[in-house]
DOGUVO-238872 format. One record per residue (C-alpha): x, y, z. Coordinates in pm, whole numbers. Layout:
REM DOGUVO-238872
R/X/Y/Z
...
END
This chain:
REM DOGUVO-238872
R/12217/14859/8467
R/12519/14916/8691
R/12450/14592/8877
R/12414/14397/8551
R/12739/14540/8412
R/12918/14456/8738
R/12793/14096/8716
R/12901/14065/8352
R/13252/14196/8428
R/13282/13955/8719
R/13187/13659/8499
R/13421/13767/8219
R/13716/13780/8462
R/13635/13432/8592
R/13594/13289/8242
R/13939/13417/8138
R/14116/13227/8418
R/13882/12926/8440
R/13960/12620/8225
R/13603/12551/8129
R/13625/12199/7975
R/13803/12067/8286
R/13559/12244/8520
R/13270/12095/8322
R/13424/11747/8355
R/13462/11798/8733
R/13105/11924/8765
R/12972/11624/8570
R/13174/11392/8795
R/13022/11550/9107
R/12673/11525/8956
R/12728/11161/8855
R/12827/11083/9214
R/12494/11220/9337
R/12281/11088/9048
R/12406/10729/9060
R/12335/10711/9435
R/11962/10640/9392
R/11986/10355/9140
R/12294/10190/9286
R/12153/10181/9640
R/11815/10048/9516
R/11995/9752/9358
R/12187/9678/9678
R/11891/9712/9920
R/11789/9342/9921
R/12145/9247/10026
R/12156/9529/10283
R/11827/9424/10444
R/11937/9060/10433
R/12243/9144/10647
R/12111/9425/10870
R/11745/9300/10903
R/11459/9540/11001
R/11265/9533/10672
R/11014/9773/10830
R/11277/10050/10803
R/11341/9981/10432
R/11173/10297/10299
R/11349/10523/10549
R/11687/10443/10393
R/11562/10641/10090
R/11340/10887/10276
R/11621/11002/10510
R/11844/11090/10214
R/11562/11266/10026
R/11455/11455/10340
R/11795/11612/10412
R/11863/11674/10044
R/11534/11864/10006
R/11571/12057/10333
R/11921/12188/10259
R/11909/12258/9885
R/11769/12612/9921
R/12008/12702/10203
R/12312/12590/10003
R/12189/12782/9700
R/12171/13104/9901
R/12507/13048/10072
R/12672/12998/9732
R/12540/13341/9628
R/12693/13497/9940
R/13029/13319/9964
R/13090/13174/9618
R/13026/12833/9463
R/13357/12662/9542
R/13364/12666/9923
R/12999/12563/9956
R/13028/12285/9697
R/13350/12158/9859
R/13175/12147/10196
R/12879/11961/10047
R/13096/11701/9871
R/13307/11641/10184
R/12999/11590/10403
R/12854/11359/10137
R/13177/11155/10132
R/13190/11133/10514
R/12831/11009/10508
R/12918/10758/10233
R/13210/10613/10431
R/12992/10583/10743
R/12707/10421/10545
R/12949/10151/10430
R/13044/10087/10795
R/12684/10069/10926
R/12612/9777/11160
R/12234/9820/11179
R/11949/9975/10981
R/11918/10252/11240
R/12285/10345/11189
R/12244/10330/10811
R/11946/10568/10825
R/12142/10810/11047
R/12439/10803/10808
R/12206/10849/10509
R/12085/11170/10677
R/12449/11289/10683
R/12495/11185/10321
R/12178/11371/10220
R/12292/11679/10415
R/12595/11701/10186
R/12410/11600/9869
R/12186/11907/9895
R/12481/12119/9779
R/12596/11906/9487
R/12323/11928/9221
R/12215/12295/9247
R/12565/12441/9284
R/12715/12220/9012
R/12439/12339/8777
R/12489/12701/8888
R/12864/12684/8815
R/12780/12597/8454
R/12547/12898/8446
R/12835/13115/8572
R/13112/13012/8334
R/12915/12979/8009
R/12728/13248/7816
R/12354/13236/7760
R/12409/13098/7409
R/12637/12820/7538
R/12429/12721/7843
R/12156/12561/7635
R/12401/12314/7476
R/12595/12247/7797
R/12275/12166/7991
R/12233/11874/7751
R/12568/11737/7868
R/12461/11769/8231
R/12135/11586/8160
R/12329/11300/8000
R/12475/11234/8346
R/12129/11122/8462
R/12089/10887/8167
R/12433/10732/8216
R/12380/10690/8592
R/12037/10530/8539
R/12191/10269/8308
R/12519/10216/8495
R/12381/10230/8850
R/12192/9897/8858
R/12468/9711/8673
R/12743/9855/8893
R/12542/9793/9209
R/12476/9432/9108
R/12845/9366/9037
R/12961/9518/9366
R/12706/9321/9568
R/12779/8993/9392
R/13159/9003/9383
R/13251/9228/9677
R/13006/9362/9935
R/12710/9600/9947
R/12934/9832/10150
R/13135/9919/9835
R/12816/10067/9687
R/12875/10361/9923
R/13255/10360/9926
R/13278/10392/9545
R/13171/10756/9591
R/13497/10847/9765
R/13737/10850/9464
R/13471/11020/9247
R/13414/11298/9501
R/13784/11357/9562
R/13853/11381/9187
R/13572/11637/9150
R/13714/11848/9436
R/14067/11840/9287
R/13937/11939/8941
R/13731/12231/9071
R/14009/12345/9305
R/14266/12359/9025
R/14063/12483/8730
R/13772/12697/8861
R/13861/13057/8940
R/13609/13268/9131
R/13618/13639/9208
R/13365/13677/9487
R/13313/14027/9617
R/13450/14030/9972
R/13215/14198/10217
R/13055/14130/10552
R/12732/13938/10505
R/12434/13927/10736
R/12341/13559/10728
R/11970/13499/10775
R/12001/13237/11053
R/11638/13276/11163
R/11519/13224/10806
R/11736/12912/10767
R/11600/12758/11091
R/11236/12833/11005
R/11280/12706/10649
R/11439/12383/10775
R/11160/12335/11030
R/10884/12395/10774
R/11027/12173/10499
R/11138/11887/10727
R/10793/11877/10893
R/10626/11868/10552
R/10859/11598/10417
R/10813/11370/10721
R/10436/11420/10697
R/10430/11325/10328
R/10654/11020/10382
R/10465/10881/10685
R/10113/11015/10625
R/9866/10764/10486
R/10104/10473/10547
R/10223/10459/10908
R/9998/10745/11027
R/9637/10820/10942
R/9600/11170/10795
R/9370/11263/11082
R/9607/11130/11353
R/9774/11356/11609
R/10128/11328/11457
R/9998/11409/11106
R/9785/11704/11217
R/10063/11829/11448
R/10322/11824/11169
R/10078/11999/10932
R/10026/12281/11180
R/10400/12303/11253
R/10491/12317/10883
R/10233/12586/10800
R/10318/12796/11107
R/10693/12776/11042
R/10641/12875/10676
R/10429/13180/10769
R/10698/13290/11016
R/10964/13223/10750
R/10776/13441/10499
R/10751/13727/10750
R/11119/13690/10840
R/11225/13704/10474
R/11030/14028/10421
R/11241/14206/10683
R/11581/14031/10647
R/11867/14235/10495
R/11994/13935/10295
R/11698/13692/10296
R/11752/13318/10263
R/11481/13317/9995
R/11441/13648/9807
R/11072/13622/9716
R/11114/13897/9457
R/11256/13642/9211
R/10919/13460/9217
R/10757/13776/9080
R/10939/13707/8753
R/10674/13519/8554
R/10929/13292/8384
R/11068/13176/8718
R/10725/13130/8878
R/10595/12921/8588
R/10917/12715/8567
R/10908/12636/8939
R/10538/12547/8952
R/10576/12326/8644
R/10877/12155/8803
R/10649/12072/9096
R/10390/11906/8870
R/10648/11720/8658
R/10812/11602/8982
R/10481/11434/9074
R/10471/11271/8729
R/10831/11152/8753
R/10781/10963/9079
R/10449/10823/8950
R/10617/10661/8650
R/10945/10552/8810
R/10785/10406/9126
R/10496/10212/8977
R/10590/10111/8621
R/10809/9814/8730
R/10517/9681/8941
R/10292/9678/8631
R/10547/9509/8404
R/10639/9245/8664
R/10310/9195/8846
R/10056/9231/8563
R/10252/9153/8245
R/10447/8879/8432
R/10780/8985/8282
R/11120/8963/8449
R/11279/9244/8656
R/11526/9297/8369
R/11240/9368/8125
R/11079/9599/8383
R/11410/9779/8419
R/11436/9818/8041
R/11087/9975/8025
R/11187/10231/8286
R/11536/10291/8144
R/11372/10418/7824
R/11289/10735/8020
R/11656/10781/8106
R/11742/10746/7738
R/11477/10994/7620
R/11574/11256/7880
R/11938/11326/7774
R/11856/11295/7402
R/11583/11558/7438
R/11802/11778/7660
R/12073/11781/7396
R/11815/11867/7128
R/11668/12135/7356
R/11999/12325/7339
R/11950/12394/6967
R/11574/12434/6993
R/11603/12706/7259
R/11835/12907/7036
R/11601/12878/6739
R/11254/12870/6894
R/11297/13024/7238
R/11214/12892/7584
R/10833/12894/7551
R/10802/12691/7230
R/11067/12443/7344
R/10883/12396/7675
R/10549/12355/7492
R/10690/12077/7273
R/10812/11913/7594
R/10467/11950/7751
R/10300/11780/7453
R/10554/11498/7479
R/10455/11455/7846
R/10087/11440/7740
R/10159/11174/7474
R/10360/10962/7719
R/10092/10993/7988
R/9815/10888/7743
R/10021/10580/7654
R/10037/10488/8023
R/9662/10543/8068
R/9599/10302/7778
R/9855/10050/7911
R/9716/9696/7936
R/9861/9348/7997
R/9820/9277/7624
R/10007/9594/7517
R/10339/9447/7628
R/10654/9606/7770
R/10741/9784/7442
R/10431/10003/7479
R/10535/10081/7837
R/10890/10161/7721
R/10758/10392/7446
R/10543/10582/7699
R/10844/10603/7929
R/11056/10742/7644
R/10803/11017/7562
R/10780/11120/7928
R/11161/11128/7949
R/11180/11341/7634
R/10925/11582/7780
R/11122/11605/8102
R/11444/11673/7911
R/11294/11951/7699
R/11114/12128/7984
R/11385/12098/8251
R/11660/12225/8017
R/11449/12519/7899
R/11359/12606/8261
R/11716/12602/8394
R/11854/12808/8105
R/11571/13063/8127
R/11597/13093/8507
R/11973/13144/8500
R/11933/13406/8226
R/11665/13593/8426
R/11869/13671/8738
R/12214/13822/8813
R/12508/13620/8955
R/12412/13722/9311
R/12078/13536/9284
R/12162/13257/9040
R/12243/13002/9310
R/11916/13039/9501
R/11712/13065/9179
R/11859/12736/9048
R/11820/12568/9388
R/11455/12680/9416
R/11372/12508/9087
R/11538/12183/9200
R/11366/12204/9536
R/11025/12228/9366
R/11096/11909/9169
R/11206/11733/9492
R/10886/11852/9660
R/10686/11721/9363
R/10854/11381/9401
R/10760/11363/9768
R/10403/11484/9714
R/10367/11240/9424
R/10490/10943/9628
R/10233/11020/9900
R/9942/11117/9673
R/9977/10852/9401
R/10077/10584/9654
R/9758/10663/9846
R/9549/10630/9527
R/9715/10295/9448
R/9656/10147/9795
R/9296/10266/9826
R/9200/10136/9479
R/9359/9794/9543
R/9174/9765/9875
R/8845/9874/9717
R/8871/9608/9444
R/8959/9333/9693
R/8657/9425/9905
R/8434/9414/9595
R/8559/9061/9521
R/8371/8937/9829
R/8456/8589/9955
R/8712/8529/9680
R/8916/8820/9812
R/8892/8713/10175
R/9226/8721/10356
R/9387/8943/10090
R/9525/9292/10159
R/9722/9564/9983
R/10045/9383/10082
R/9920/9072/9899
R/10007/9250/9573
R/10373/9190/9665
R/10318/8820/9587
R/10288/8908/9217
R/10638/9056/9217
R/10802/8729/9327
R/10799/8479/9038
R/10794/8162/9250
R/10524/8293/9485
R/10320/8423/9191
R/10330/8082/9018
R/10209/7909/9336
R/9905/8132/9381
R/9560/7980/9315
R/9432/8094/8973
R/9135/8290/9113
R/9348/8469/9375
R/9613/8558/9117
R/9342/8691/8883
R/9194/8910/9158
R/9534/9055/9253
R/9634/9121/8890
R/9301/9287/8812
R/9326/9496/9131
R/9680/9606/9042
R/9581/9682/8681
R/9283/9899/8777
R/9466/10078/9059
R/9767/10158/8839
R/9524/10281/8572
R/9393/10530/8833
R/9751/10633/8913
R/9824/10697/8545
R/9506/10903/8509
R/9653/11112/8792
R/9983/11137/8601
R/9793/11252/8288
R/9611/11515/8495
R/9945/11657/8616
R/10075/11652/8256
R/9773/11862/8153
R/9837/12105/8441
R/10200/12131/8326
R/10084/12223/7975
R/9846/12491/8110
R/10124/12641/8324
R/10370/12650/8032
R/10108/12833/7823
R/10139/13113/8081
R/10504/13177/7986
R/10554/13518/7818
R/10472/13490/7446
R/10722/13750/7332
R/11014/13623/7537
R/11324/13642/7325
R/11542/13339/7274
R/11904/13368/7392
R/12029/13387/7036
END
């Protein structure tokens, strides 16, 4: 009780001096900077590869950023609990901006990948700490509504990113795609510096260096394994097996280290809270779903339905529209219904969207795909908002940073697992269908499916070859979406485990 009262007094003092609307605007600016990075860089990648060459390194431009982001997110969350949100967030934004400037100066793909690692190293601080700051300065009743505003950042970035990236590439240079982050990041730093007041208890901390090193080793080994395994390395190869053993060993040592550390990097006691455990495990499963939809839906619309990239983009953008709308609605729903019922409605929305994808056919058209995308986005918005608000309400200030970061890490991990798992299903099913086609499929491979995504090449394909490739892509993506539906069902089962009598924050 004494600890809770101390935390409440600390937050009340900060809230009196902090200018909350301006802090919220600065936080949203920092989040937009990180959120727009994915879509804006994707749009510019053809131009980047055209100038720097080395198409074989294409995926590592994204993987390097995701790797460092995922590795550092938990460490930053813990450091923000020890030393306050401002200094850690400032450090993260500055590193991100240095990486952005260097990315825009890259002279080769190898340099770009190195600089993306630096950019990702800074980005790991931005999302979790920005979200935690909102949890600090707003009351439980207000958090639900404010989380809707934060979610709208993702929707805006998803819509603006491709358009902005296209304009910069066409009228300036792909290098400005990275440099545009600089004014955004500096404005966010100035806003937080001037308007956010923190009263962090000054005391000597025992930083868990051993825990940080072991955690980094375990997560980085796992991420590299999931990115490379099944594509460049066979799962039974020496590098894949070696990284598996390294990741598991490092995690066991990390767990033992955290049990004896005075101020552990990951306080495992927070996972004993059923609400937090369920929220984190569900974020893992929805992370798998998210990558399954966003990675493979455009291939279906373009390759099977033979629609333009713009139409494919529209079908996917429907998810980014459903997400912030549902997040905003979740704010009111949480206050009236509580976390569990709000999350359950979100879970059913995920089920509906997944069923629509399972029943997706060339005849259904892009509107059916967009509707499924919208329902999945709505489900993501309802569940993610309920999870963040419930997690931040379940722990004191001293653990809010790591608790928020742990939830975001689990979604990142789900994305990476999903890319490896669902990508493996897609490739194996395409190959199996081509082999079944016999002589008609001779000379075709998984990479042949790329021909369907280029309009001129697709039109020049012999009718029987085009039919085989489209049927192979249709059936393989159907298998992927069955996998997505399975993870939606697991998400629903997990959410049913949330405490029934949990009170809403009203």
